[in-house]
Wavefront OBJ file of the C-alpha trace (Angstrom):
o trace
v 143.438 108.789 81.305
v 141.899 105.372 81.859
v 141.576 102.889 79.051
v 138.580 100.679 79.058
v 138.476 97.275 77.282
v 135.018 95.992 76.760
v 134.396 92.175 76.463
v 137.970 91.522 75.873
v 138.363 87.801 76.390
v 141.887 86.499 76.489
v 143.132 89.105 74.147
v 141.634 91.868 76.313
v 143.506 90.622 79.354
v 146.801 90.438 77.466
v 146.050 93.951 75.969
v 145.572 95.147 79.566
v 148.759 93.669 80.744
v 150.740 95.228 77.969
v 149.246 98.644 78.659
v 149.901 98.394 82.390
v 153.525 97.575 81.451
v 153.543 100.966 79.881
v 152.150 102.664 82.912
v 148.794 103.170 81.462
v 145.644 102.640 83.438
v 143.563 99.777 81.848
v 140.530 98.046 83.109
v 138.863 95.041 81.466
v 134.956 94.592 81.628
v 133.844 91.105 80.716
v 130.414 89.599 80.650
v 131.665 86.226 82.011
v 131.688 86.400 85.731
v 134.620 84.042 86.061
v 137.192 82.446 83.821
v 136.870 78.572 83.885
v 138.275 75.947 81.703
v 135.736 75.051 78.873
v 137.483 72.444 76.999
v 138.473 74.449 74.114
v 141.741 75.268 72.562
v 143.395 78.404 71.344
v 145.527 78.474 68.164
v 148.302 81.121 68.204
v 150.184 81.853 64.924
v 153.781 82.610 64.984
v 153.345 86.368 64.756
v 151.217 86.438 67.696
v 153.687 84.157 69.703
v 156.459 86.602 68.903
v 154.409 89.590 70.260
v 153.680 87.541 73.334
v 157.296 86.638 73.833
v 158.218 90.298 73.538
v 155.704 91.038 76.275
v 157.242 88.080 78.265
v 153.973 86.604 78.549
v 154.581 83.230 76.856
v 156.931 81.974 79.724
v 154.512 83.136 82.512
v 151.481 81.529 80.524
v 153.347 78.225 80.233
v 154.311 78.335 83.829
v 150.640 78.816 84.732
v 149.554 76.032 82.551
v 147.761 78.324 80.041
v 149.728 77.468 77.027
l 1 2 3 4 5 6 7 8 9 10 11 12 13 14 15 16 17 18 19 20 21 22 23 24 25 26 27 28 29 30 31 32 33 34 35 36 37 38 39 40 41 42 43 44 45 46 47 48 49 50 51 52 53 54 55 56 57 58 59 60 61 62 63 64 65 66 67
């Protein structure tokens, strides 16, 4: 079964990564043709940060300069 995420933005990308870590086939469809810096910030509450840490995405995002 394939899981389709429509217009997911950053949360859709993280959801796809989490699903793929569980060996589920996920594909993200986004209207934006590419992801570019737009000068905006993202606020992440402590519960969301804990979930990202459990998925081992916080360290990778920091290393990539995304957080």
